[in-house]
N, C-alpha and C positions, 0 to 999 in steps of 0.2 A: 563554526558549524560544519558538519560533515556533508560532503557532496558524493552522491552515489552515481556512478557512470558505468555503462556497459550492460550486456545481456548475458545471462547465464541460465543454463538448463539444469533441472534437478528432477529426480524421480521421487514420487510419493510412496512411502511404504504403507503397509496395512494399518499402521497406527496413526497415520496422518503426519508422519515426520518427514521433513525434507532437510537436505544438507544446505545450510545457508552458505552462499558463495564466499569462498576464501577472500576474494578481492574486496567484498563488502566488509568482511570481518577485519581485514587489514586497514580499511578506511576508518574503522572505529577504534583502532589500536590505542590511541591516546585518551579515549573516553573512559570515564569511570563507570558510567551507567550503560550497560549493554542491553537494556530492555527496549522492546519495540511494541507499538500498538498497531494492530491489524484490523482493518474494517473493509467492508464492501464499498467500492467506488460508487458514487451517486449516478454517474453518467455512462460508465463503461463496464463491460462484463469482466472486471478484474478486482483484485484486492489491493488496497493501499497499505503500505507499511511505513510507519513513521518512527523515528527515534522517540523515546519517551519525552525528551525535552521539546522536540518539535511538535509533538502531539499536545503537550501542555500549552504551548504558545498558540497553536491553531485553535484548539477548543476554547481557550480563554478569550480569544478574539470573537469567536462565534457567541459565546455566552454573554460577553459584554454588550453585544448588540441586541440582546433580548431582555424583555421584562418578564421574568419567570414567576413573579409574585402575582401580577394583576392581569396578565394576558394569557388566556387559555390556549390560543393557537401557538404562542411562543412556548408555553410549557409542553404542549403536545409535540411540537417540533423537537425540542430539546430531548425529550424522553426517547423519541425515535432516533435522533442523532446519536445518542449514547448507547443504543441497543446493539447487540451482537458485535462486541469488540473482544479481541483476544489480546492479552499481554504475553509476549514471548521473550525468551532470552536464549541465544544459542548456547547449547551445552558446551562445557569447556573441552571435553574429550574429543567429540566428533564434529562439533559445530552445527549440530542439528537443531531445528526448531519444530515445535508441534503446533499445528493449526487445526482448529476444531473442524470436524467433518461438516458441520453446518455451514461454515464459511467456505470450505472447499466446494461443497455441493452448490453453493450460491453462484459459483462461476463455472460449474460443470467440469471440475477437475476429475480426471480419471486416474492417470498414472504420471503424466509429465507436466511440469510447469516451467514457465520462463520467469526469472527474476529480471526485471527491467529497471535499471537505475534511471531515475528521473530527477537528478540533482538533490533536492531536499527530501525526497521520498523514494520508495521502491514500489513498483507495481508488480503484482504476482498474477500471472495469466495462465490459463489452460493453454497448452502449446498451440492447438488449432485456432483458438480465438485470437491469440497474439498474432499469428500469421495472417488471419483474415482482417485484422484491424489496421493493417498497414495501408497508408494513403498512397495513391499513385503519385508519381513525381509531379504530374501536371496539377493534381489537386493540392499538393503541398505548396507548389509555387503560387497558385491562386490564393491560398490562405495567406501566405507570406506577403503577397502584394496588397491584399485587403488590409492586413494589419499595419502595413507601412503607410497607409493613407490616413491614419488617425492624426 
């Protein structure tokens, strides 16, 4: 499994294309499938970007926990869960990806984004939102301490 680490900036052109970070492309070097699934994060103002294989695994786990045939709420949840997804693949020549304007607008991207490697996924943030989301050192320590008490 590929692990994505690091933070990289990119500018969005008028067609919604971004240069996918070279370090992330290098991490995928041995992979035969270079497709990614991009979706809006449920809790934060960012996009989540999964390798296609990781997406299949994650969505398979979610689907397996649902009764899509006889439970209306499960069916409605699944429909919404699958809504507004982009499948992208970096182009071979420039390493660019195209993200729909709808997804970019959902996180208020104007011109600059940050690709943030988060191990099994990549988060895509509007630069300003990424900077604003940073926890203070004290808050980070408090969360770390609360997690260690489990």
